[in-house]
NUVEX-839364 format. One line per field, with one value per residue (C-alpha): x, y, z; residue in one letter. Coordinates in Angstrom, 2 decimals, decimal comma, m for minus. Layout:
N
px = (X  ...);
py = (Y  ...);
pz = (Z  ...);
r = (a  ...);
This chain:
196
px = (m0,11  1,40  0,20  0,98  0,35  1,94  3,61  4,49  8,07  8,83  5,41  6,60  9,68  7,74  5,27  7,93  9,84  7,00  6,33  9,36  7,85  11,50  10,95  8,69  6,37  3,46  1,44  m2,00  m3,66  m2,64  m4,26  m4,03  m4,98  m5,51  m7,59  m6,11  m2,32  m0,11  0,66  m3,12  m2,81  0,22  m1,45  m4,57  m2,67  m1,00  m4,33  m3,83  m6,71  m6,86  m8,67  m8,79  m9,11  m9,12  m9,01  m11,57  m14,21  m14,00  m15,57  m11,99  m8,53  m9,10  m12,12  m9,93  m7,05  m9,67  m11,09  m7,41  m6,84  m10,19  m9,60  m5,73  m7,17  m9,62  m6,49  m4,88  m1,47  1,66  3,64  2,31  4,80  4,49  5,70  5,55  2,44  2,22  0,14  0,82  m1,11  m2,60  m2,86  m5,80  m3,52  m0,52  m2,24  m3,29  m0,17  2,61  5,80  5,03  4,56  7,88  8,85  11,75  13,25  15,77  18,70  20,31  18,05  18,08  19,65  17,34  13,66  10,46  9,32  12,35  15,37  17,24  17,01  17,99  21,04  22,18  21,64  23,63  26,71  26,99  29,25  27,35  23,64  21,52  18,35  16,95  14,52  12,54  9,48  6,88  5,90  4,12  6,71  7,73  10,99  11,71  10,93  13,63  15,68  15,93  18,80  20,67  22,33  24,81  24,82  27,69  27,04  28,52  29,64  27,29  24,28  21,07  17,87  16,46  19,97  20,76  17,18  17,36  20,42  18,89  15,64  17,94  19,43  15,94  14,04  16,98  17,13  13,34  12,83  15,43  14,58  10,59  11,54  13,82  11,44  8,52  10,65  12,54  10,43  11,48  12,01  12,17  14,08  14,39  15,15  16,84  15,00  16,53  15,57  15,89);
py = (0,08  3,44  6,66  9,87  13,25  14,65  13,16  9,65  9,05  6,74  5,06  4,77  2,81  0,52  m0,58  m1,30  m3,41  m5,31  m6,52  m9,22  m11,95  m11,97  m8,67  m10,09  m7,06  m5,50  m2,42  m3,40  0,04  3,64  6,33  10,20  13,23  15,03  14,28  14,69  13,79  12,27  9,49  8,56  8,54  6,07  3,89  3,82  2,97  0,07  m1,12  m0,76  0,30  3,80  6,21  9,76  10,81  14,72  16,37  18,92  15,99  15,16  16,75  16,96  15,87  12,89  11,76  11,80  9,78  7,09  7,05  6,72  3,94  2,17  2,87  1,36  m1,66  m2,49  m3,32  m5,67  m4,49  m5,93  m2,60  0,88  3,26  7,17  8,18  11,82  11,61  15,51  14,79  13,55  10,70  10,37  7,93  6,11  5,03  4,54  2,25  0,06  0,57  1,31  m0,55  m0,90  2,22  3,67  6,90  8,69  11,88  14,11  14,53  12,10  12,19  13,30  16,42  18,65  16,94  18,58  19,93  22,18  19,64  20,02  24,33  23,91  21,76  24,26  26,89  25,34  24,97  20,89  19,23  16,02  15,14  12,38  10,36  8,09  5,75  5,39  3,75  6,56  7,19  9,90  12,79  14,36  12,52  10,77  6,98  4,33  4,33  1,73  2,85  5,97  6,95  9,94  12,47  15,18  18,98  20,57  23,98  25,21  23,38  25,06  23,28  21,88  20,34  18,83  17,80  16,20  14,05  13,19  11,98  9,45  7,95  8,10  5,83  3,45  2,95  2,87  0,17  m1,99  m2,04  m2,44  m5,30  m6,84  m6,13  m7,95  m11,11  m11,50  m9,79  m7,18  m6,53  m3,42  m3,47  m0,08  2,25  m0,52  m2,01  m5,45  m6,69  m10,49);
pz = (0,20  m0,87  0,05  m2,07  m2,61  m5,75  m8,94  m7,68  m8,83  m5,78  m6,46  m10,26  m9,04  m6,50  m9,32  m11,99  m9,29  m8,41  m12,06  m11,02  m9,26  m7,38  m5,92  m3,54  m3,01  m5,33  m4,58  m3,62  m3,80  m3,61  m1,48  m1,87  0,17  m2,84  m6,23  m9,84  m8,80  m11,40  m8,77  m8,89  m12,87  m12,78  m10,31  m12,43  m15,74  m13,66  m12,71  m8,93  m7,20  m5,79  m3,50  m2,26  1,23  1,77  5,33  3,82  3,63  7,12  10,21  11,86  11,60  13,82  11,93  8,75  10,77  11,31  7,93  6,60  8,65  7,56  3,83  4,20  6,06  3,77  1,34  4,03  3,24  5,05  4,43  4,29  2,29  2,44  m1,01  m0,93  1,30  2,64  5,84  9,23  10,44  13,82  16,73  15,31  11,85  13,82  16,35  13,55  11,04  13,40  13,09  9,44  8,04  6,28  4,91  3,42  4,28  2,27  5,11  7,36  10,33  13,12  11,28  9,35  9,94  8,73  5,21  4,07  5,29  1,84  2,28  6,07  5,27  2,33  4,74  7,48  5,23  5,48  2,95  3,34  3,46  2,25  2,69  5,46  5,38  8,57  10,26  10,97  15,00  16,46  15,87  12,86  11,31  14,55  13,91  14,11  10,96  8,55  6,16  5,19  2,44  2,05  m0,81  m1,25  m1,26  m4,26  m3,92  m6,52  m5,39  m5,47  m3,32  m6,64  m7,79  m4,15  m3,80  m7,26  m6,26  m3,09  m4,82  m6,92  m3,91  m1,68  m4,70  m4,97  m1,31  m0,93  m3,53  m2,22  1,42  0,67  m1,51  1,39  4,02  1,98  1,23  4,66  7,31  9,67  13,50  15,51  18,84  20,48  17,87  15,65  12,58  11,26  8,24  8,99);
r = (m  v  l  v  s  g  a  g  t  n  l  a  a  l  l  e  a  g  v  d  p  a  y  g  a  r  v  v  a  v  g  s  d  r  p  g  t  e  a  l  e  r  a  d  r  a  g  v  a  t  f  v  h  r  v  a  d  c  v  d  r  a  a  w  d  v  g  l  a  d  l  v  a  a  h  q  p  d  l  v  v  s  a  g  f  m  k  l  v  g  p  a  f  l  a  r  f  g  g  r  f  v  n  t  h  p  a  l  l  p  a  f  p  g  t  h  a  v  a  d  a  l  a  h  g  v  r  v  t  g  a  t  l  f  m  v  d  e  g  v  d  t  g  a  i  i  d  q  r  a  v  r  v  a  d  d  d  t  v  a  s  l  h  g  r  i  k  d  v  e  r  t  m  l  v  e  h  v  g  a  m  a  r  k  g  w  t  i  h  d  r  r  v  t  i  s);
């Protein structure tokens, strides 16, 4: 199960990987918090079930969270992947999918959490940043880390150029680990995620 908000380039990579039976995972559904996204169109073209669940259509954020958990649960996913999903889930969702909800972040957490990670890293003058794959918890970019990959910062980097290189690394890492988790399983002990 993949949750998206935008273009869906990570989704596209997961869909492509899932064509090979040896990969061990396939996308069973794609959910979005907004209609008309390229990600939903990608899923439709691949013949994957989709749904849209907007906060604006719910009584409040808590009701949205419960509704999202119900919609995801209907597809019985083993793993839920946030692939550019721009909403924070709440306690109802995490009660059902905690420990099996993964996300990527364009920095080496715990450095530079939040939505401006690439700009923050550039402004701070770091020479190395990167991408993190982690288990989503109740915090913002605070969950147990599955993997991290480093990306060098060039002297002439802009937010766009650096973010582009980070996304390439992030996509490779995501596809690699989703497949491995599906094939081998995983455990979480303290803050360590081990793919068995």
